[in-house]
C-alpha positions in Angstrom: 0.0 0.0 0.0 1.4 3.3 -1.1 1.7 6.0 1.4 0.5 9.4 0.3 2.8 12.2 1.1 1.1 14.9 3.0 1.8 18.3 1.5 2.0 21.1 4.0 0.3 24.2 3.0 2.3 27.4 3.1 0.3 30.5 3.5 3.3 32.6 2.3 3.7 30.7 -1.0 1.4 32.9 -3.0 1.9 36.1 -1.0 3.1 39.0 -3.1 6.2 40.9 -2.1 5.5 44.1 -0.4 5.7 47.2 -2.6 8.9 49.1 -2.0 8.1 52.8 -1.9 10.4 55.1 -3.8 11.8 58.0 -1.9 13.9 60.6 -3.7 17.5 60.8 -2.5 17.2 64.4 -1.2 14.4 63.3 1.1 16.2 60.4 2.6 17.5 61.2 6.0 21.2 61.5 6.0 23.9 62.9 8.2 24.9 66.4 7.5 28.6 66.7 6.4 30.8 68.5 8.9 34.3 69.6 9.4 36.5 72.7 8.7 35.5 74.9 5.8 36.9 73.6 2.6 36.0 73.2 -1.1 35.3 69.5 -0.4 32.9 70.3 2.5 31.2 73.1 0.4 30.5 70.6 -2.4 29.2 68.0 0.1 26.9 70.5 1.8 25.5 71.6 -1.5 24.8 68.0 -2.3 23.2 67.6 1.1 20.9 70.5 0.3 20.0 69.0 -3.1 22.0 71.6 -4.9 24.8 69.5 -6.4 27.5 71.1 -8.5 30.5 69.8 -10.5 34.0 70.0 -9.1 34.7 72.9 -11.5 31.7 74.8 -10.3 32.6 74.0 -6.7 36.1 75.4 -7.2 34.7 78.7 -8.4 32.1 78.9 -5.6 34.9 78.2 -3.1 37.0 81.0 -4.6 34.0 83.3 -4.4 33.4 82.3 -0.8 37.0 83.1 0.2 36.7 86.5 -1.4 33.4 87.1 0.4 34.7 86.2 3.8 38.0 88.2 3.4 36.2 91.4 2.3 33.3 91.2 4.8 34.9 93.0 7.8 32.0 95.4 8.3 29.3 92.9 7.5 28.6 95.0 4.4 28.5 91.9 2.1 26.6 89.5 4.3 25.5 89.3 7.9 26.0 85.5 8.0 29.2 84.2 9.4 28.8 80.4 10.0 30.1 78.4 7.0 27.0 76.1 6.9 24.6 79.1 7.1 26.3 80.8 4.1 26.3 77.7 2.0 22.7 77.0 2.9 21.1 80.4 2.7 23.2 82.0 0.0 24.7 79.4 -2.3 22.2 76.5 -2.1 19.3 79.0 -2.1 20.5 80.5 -5.4 21.3 77.2 -7.0 17.9 75.6 -6.0 16.2 78.6 -7.7 18.4 78.3 -10.8 17.4 74.7 -11.2 13.8 75.7 -11.2 14.0 78.5 -13.7 17.0 77.6 -15.9 14.8 76.6 -18.8 13.2 80.0 -19.0 16.2 82.3 -18.5 17.5 84.1 -21.6 20.2 86.6 -22.2 20.7 89.3 -21.3 19.6 88.8 -17.7 19.5 91.7 -15.2 20.2 90.9 -11.6 18.5 93.8 -9.9 19.9 94.7 -6.5 22.6 92.0 -6.6 24.4 93.2 -3.4 27.4 90.9 -3.0 26.4 88.9 -6.1 23.3 86.9 -5.1 22.1 85.4 -7.2 24.0 86.7 -10.2 27.4 85.3 -9.5 26.0 81.9 -8.7 23.9 81.9 -11.9 27.0 82.8 -13.9 28.9 79.9 -12.4 26.1 77.5 -13.1 25.5 78.8 -16.6 28.7 80.4 -18.1 27.0 81.1 -21.4 24.5 83.4 -19.8 25.0 87.2 -20.3 24.4 88.9 -17.0 24.2 92.5 -15.8 24.7 93.0 -12.1 22.9 96.1 -10.9 24.3 97.5 -7.6 24.7 101.2 -6.8 26.7 101.0 -3.5 30.4 101.7 -4.3 32.0 99.2 -1.9 29.9 96.3 -3.2 30.6 97.4 -6.8 34.3 97.2 -6.0 33.9 93.8 -4.6 31.9 92.6 -7.6 34.6 93.8 -9.9 37.2 91.9 -7.9 35.1 88.7 -8.1 34.7 89.0 -11.8 38.4 89.4 -12.2 39.5 86.7 -9.8 37.1 84.1 -11.2 37.8 85.1 -14.8 34.1 85.5 -15.6 33.1 86.6 -19.0 29.9 88.1 -20.5 29.1 89.7 -17.1 29.0 93.5 -16.4 28.0 95.9 -13.7 25.5 98.7 -13.7 26.7 100.8 -10.8 23.7 103.2 -10.5 20.2 103.0 -9.1 17.9 101.3 -11.5 14.9 103.4 -12.5 12.7 103.6 -15.6 14.8 106.4 -16.8 18.3 105.4 -15.8 18.1 101.8 -17.1 16.7 101.4 -20.6 19.0 98.7 -22.0 16.8 96.0 -23.6 16.6 92.8 -21.5 14.6 89.7 -21.8 15.1 88.3 -18.2 15.4 89.9 -14.8 15.9 88.4 -11.4 15.8 90.0 -7.9 16.4 88.6 -4.4 15.4 90.2 -1.2 14.8 93.5 -2.9 11.7 95.7 -3.0 8.1 94.6 -3.4 6.9 93.4 -6.7 4.7 96.5 -7.1 7.6 98.8 -6.6 10.1 96.8 -8.7 8.1 96.5 -12.0 8.0 100.2 -12.8 11.8 100.4 -12.5 12.3 98.0 -15.3 9.2 98.6 -17.4 11.2 100.4 -20.1 13.9 97.8 -20.3 12.2 94.4 -20.1 11.0 93.4 -23.6 7.4 92.1 -24.3 7.3 88.4 -23.4 10.2 88.9 -21.0 10.2 87.2 -17.6 10.9 88.7 -14.2 11.9 86.2 -11.4 11.3 87.3 -7.8 13.0 85.2 -5.1 10.8 85.6 -2.1 9.8 84.0 1.2 6.4 82.4 1.9 4.9 85.7 3.0 4.8 86.7 -0.6 1.3 85.1 -0.8 -0.1 88.1 1.1 1.7 90.5 -1.3 0.2 88.7 -4.3 -3.3 88.9 -2.9 -3.0 92.7 -2.9 -1.1 93.0 -6.2 -2.6 94.7 -9.2 -0.7 94.3 -12.4 -0.8 96.6 -15.5 1.2 95.6 -18.5 2.3 92.4 -16.7 0.8 89.1 -15.9 1.5 86.5 -13.2 3.1 83.6 -15.1 3.6 81.1 -12.2 4.4 80.8 -8.6 6.3 78.0 -6.9 6.9 77.3 -3.2 9.6 75.0 -1.8 11.9 74.4 1.2 15.6 74.0 1.3 16.0 70.3 2.0 16.9 69.3 5.5 16.0 72.8 6.8 13.0 74.8 7.9 13.9 77.5 5.3 10.8 78.1 3.1 11.2 79.8 -0.3 9.1 81.0 -3.2 9.8 81.9 -6.8 7.3 84.3 -8.4 7.4 84.7 -12.2 5.9 87.8 -13.8 5.7 88.2 -17.6 5.7 91.4 -19.6 2.6 91.6 -21.8 2.9 92.5 -25.5 1.2 95.8 -26.1 -2.1 95.6 -28.0 -2.1 97.2 -31.4 -4.3 100.3 -31.6 -6.5 100.5 -34.7 -6.9 104.0 -36.0 -10.5 105.0 -36.7 -9.5 108.1 -38.7 -11.2 109.0 -42.1 -9.4 107.8 -45.2 
């Protein structure tokens, strides 16, 4: 008599493997790089804040950083002193914005109220082919910007060392960016005679800009888009507001022939 082999049931035999959820690298918890300020640490911190750069770009930013620190005796260039804070709130901030707007930026680009070069110098490092005009009226900062351009061997970048108004600045531009400058309402009239129809103005703002937008009335311009984000691994919230110059409507004359 043959003995039948008893097959044990296995409740896991037909069980599907659990779905592995994909998490972007910049959201994965990781240890923040530390150590003494250096080019290597700067590149590592930028990667930590999801603003990666090439080694060549990192070398230029490091040279820029050393110039910034050595010429900041009176806090006239930046009020930040800690290396990590400068990398996070200046360099990473500008690069994160650049990554969001790089497809729309065209030359020439006006950096209105650039100060010590934020974001203009960072944009130039990230996009060497971009033609940039740094607008900054304060003499000491103008002197610093000239030094940076010389030491970093930057090309196709110039300085407008006067206050930008609708009368003082009329050079045709197709892009403009401003960071921590005046309100949108006060900024647009200053460049209305320079920005060409269809041109884009990028405003680097904080989250409070929502209140500003609620009260904003545009004439000759239109709100193209608004984007809100945070610097990864921080509580720093940011916004990019894009305003577009409207093409003027053609006026049809009703005069008698």
